[in-house]
C-alpha positions as CSV (number, residue, x, y, z in Angstrom):
1,X,-2.2,-167.4,138.4
2,X,-2.9,-170.6,137.2
3,X,-3.8,-173.7,139.3
4,X,-4.6,-176.2,136.2
5,X,-1.9,-179.4,135.6
6,X,-2.1,-182.2,133.4
7,X,-0.6,-185.5,133.0
8,X,1.4,-186.2,129.8
9,X,1.2,-189.7,128.9
10,X,3.3,-192.2,125.9
11,X,0.6,-195.0,124.2
12,X,3.6,-197.5,124.1
13,X,6.1,-199.4,126.9
14,X,3.5,-196.5,129.5
15,X,-0.4,-197.0,128.9
16,X,0.2,-199.9,127.1
17,X,2.8,-202.7,126.8
18,X,5.6,-202.4,123.4
19,X,4.6,-203.6,120.5
20,X,7.5,-202.9,118.2
21,X,5.2,-200.9,115.0
22,X,1.5,-201.5,116.2
23,X,-0.9,-201.9,114.0
24,X,-3.3,-204.6,114.7
25,X,-5.4,-203.4,117.6
26,X,-6.4,-207.2,118.1
27,X,-2.4,-207.2,119.9
28,X,-2.9,-203.7,121.9
29,X,-2.0,-205.4,125.6
30,X,-3.3,-202.5,128.3
31,X,-1.1,-202.4,131.9
32,X,-4.3,-202.8,133.7
33,X,-3.4,-202.3,137.1
34,X,-2.5,-199.1,136.5
35,X,-6.3,-197.3,135.6
36,X,-8.0,-197.0,139.3
37,X,-4.9,-194.5,139.2
38,X,-5.0,-192.0,136.4
39,X,-8.9,-192.4,137.2
40,X,-8.4,-191.0,140.4
41,X,-5.7,-188.7,139.6
42,X,-8.6,-187.5,136.6
43,X,-10.7,-187.3,139.3
44,X,-8.6,-184.7,141.1
45,X,-8.9,-182.3,138.4
46,X,-5.3,-183.3,136.2
47,X,-6.5,-183.2,132.8
48,X,-5.0,-186.5,130.6
49,X,-3.4,-186.0,127.3
50,X,-1.2,-188.7,125.2
51,X,1.7,-187.8,123.6
52,X,2.4,-190.7,121.1
53,X,5.4,-190.9,118.8
54,X,3.9,-192.8,115.0
55,X,6.8,-192.8,113.1
56,X,5.1,-196.1,111.1
57,X,2.4,-193.9,109.5
58,X,5.5,-192.2,107.6
59,X,7.2,-195.6,106.8
60,X,4.6,-196.7,105.6
61,X,4.5,-199.5,108.0
62,X,0.6,-198.4,108.7
63,X,-2.4,-195.5,108.3
64,X,-4.0,-193.7,110.2
65,X,-6.1,-195.6,110.4
66,X,-5.4,-198.4,112.4
67,X,-3.1,-195.5,115.5
68,X,-6.5,-194.6,115.6
69,X,-8.0,-198.5,115.7
70,X,-5.7,-199.7,118.3
71,X,-5.9,-196.3,120.7
72,X,-10.1,-197.7,120.8
73,X,-9.2,-201.0,121.8
74,X,-7.0,-199.5,125.0
75,X,-9.9,-197.4,125.7
76,X,-12.5,-200.3,125.6
77,X,-10.0,-202.7,127.4
78,X,-9.4,-200.4,129.6
79,X,-13.5,-199.2,129.8
80,X,-12.2,-195.4,130.0
81,X,-15.0,-193.0,127.7
82,X,-13.8,-191.6,123.7
83,X,-13.0,-188.3,126.0
84,X,-10.9,-189.9,128.8
85,X,-7.9,-187.8,127.4
86,X,-8.7,-184.5,127.3
87,X,-6.8,-184.3,123.7
88,X,-4.3,-186.6,121.9
89,X,-1.6,-186.1,119.7
90,X,-0.9,-188.3,117.5
91,X,2.9,-188.1,116.3
92,X,3.1,-189.6,112.6
93,X,6.5,-187.8,112.2
94,X,10.5,-189.8,111.6
95,X,13.0,-189.5,114.1
96,X,15.1,-187.0,111.1
97,X,12.2,-184.9,111.1
98,X,12.7,-182.2,113.7
99,X,10.3,-179.2,115.0
100,X,6.9,-180.2,114.3
101,X,5.0,-182.8,116.7
102,X,7.2,-185.7,117.4
103,X,9.2,-186.2,121.5
104,X,11.1,-185.0,122.5
105,X,9.4,-181.7,120.5
106,X,7.3,-179.8,123.0
107,X,5.1,-178.3,120.3
108,X,2.3,-180.3,121.5
109,X,3.1,-179.5,125.2
110,X,3.3,-176.0,124.6
111,X,-0.1,-175.8,122.6
112,X,-2.2,-177.5,125.4
113,X,-0.6,-175.6,127.8
114,X,-1.6,-172.0,126.3
115,X,-5.2,-173.5,125.6
116,X,-5.8,-175.2,128.8
117,X,-4.3,-171.9,130.6
118,X,-1.6,-174.9,132.2
119,X,0.7,-174.0,134.6
120,X,4.2,-176.2,133.2
121,X,5.1,-176.4,136.9
122,X,2.3,-178.6,137.7
123,X,2.4,-180.5,134.8
124,X,4.3,-183.6,134.0
125,X,5.7,-185.5,131.1
126,X,5.4,-189.7,131.9
127,X,6.6,-192.7,129.5
128,X,9.3,-195.1,129.5
129,X,12.0,-193.7,127.4
130,X,14.0,-190.7,127.7
131,X,12.0,-188.7,125.0
132,X,10.0,-188.8,127.6
133,X,10.8,-186.9,130.0
134,X,13.5,-185.1,127.8
135,X,10.0,-183.0,126.3
136,X,8.3,-182.2,129.5
137,X,11.9,-180.7,130.3
138,X,11.8,-179.1,127.3
139,X,8.9,-177.4,128.3
140,X,8.9,-176.1,131.3
141,X,7.4,-179.8,133.1
142,X,8.7,-182.4,135.6
143,X,8.9,-185.8,133.8
144,X,9.0,-189.3,135.5
145,X,10.5,-193.2,133.7
146,X,8.1,-195.9,133.8
147,X,9.1,-199.4,133.6
148,X,7.0,-201.3,132.2
149,X,8.4,-200.4,128.4
150,X,11.8,-200.4,127.2
151,X,14.1,-201.2,129.7
152,X,16.1,-198.8,131.7
153,X,20.1,-199.7,131.6
154,X,22.2,-198.5,134.3
155,X,23.2,-195.7,132.0
156,X,19.0,-193.9,131.6
157,X,19.1,-194.2,135.7
158,X,22.5,-192.3,136.2
159,X,20.7,-189.8,133.3
160,X,18.1,-188.7,135.3
161,X,19.4,-188.9,138.4
162,X,21.8,-185.5,137.3
163,X,18.7,-184.2,135.8
164,X,16.2,-185.3,138.9
165,X,13.9,-188.0,137.0
166,X,12.1,-190.1,139.0
167,X,11.8,-193.7,138.0
168,X,8.9,-195.9,138.6
169,X,7.6,-199.7,138.3
170,X,4.4,-198.6,136.3
171,X,1.9,-195.0,136.9
172,X,-0.1,-195.9,139.8
173,X,3.4,-196.2,141.7
174,X,3.9,-193.1,139.6
175,X,0.7,-191.9,140.4
176,X,0.4,-192.6,143.8
177,X,3.7,-190.8,144.8
178,X,3.8,-188.1,142.8
179,X,0.3,-187.0,143.0
180,X,-2.1,-188.5,144.9
181,X,0.6,-188.6,148.2
182,X,0.4,-185.1,148.3
183,X,-3.1,-184.1,147.9
């Protein structure tokens, strides 16, 4: 039985501050307090993946090069190497396009599960919107929400509680409570 575990992370509102249709790398604002926790999680042998919906590409608001430049700036600002994430999925589809990589589709998570022999029960999908933990649950993984992006209202809190989805202030608190304390 596989022991491989992973965390799939949303970008906007989770790793960096949420900015509406971010295309300018100068506007990338990292959430610095999460860096050390993610580095520790990685040292424990977790694969780290980034899965980000970027419908601004399909809508014509920005191009692939803008997304790549923002990702590069994020990595530089954190002080992470270009290979910090095992793999990155940029989903350019609009919300109307189904069955591809746009979350809550688990297509990327399922592909990475096969490619890296991951045990879904030992994997998480974490982000600031319901589609993030929903993606995890769709892939047989656990999901968590963080409060560093879109506001989490009472309806979403209730939904999370009913579905067993924990809510954390940020990725640092998530890592401390779900990963580091259990090692």
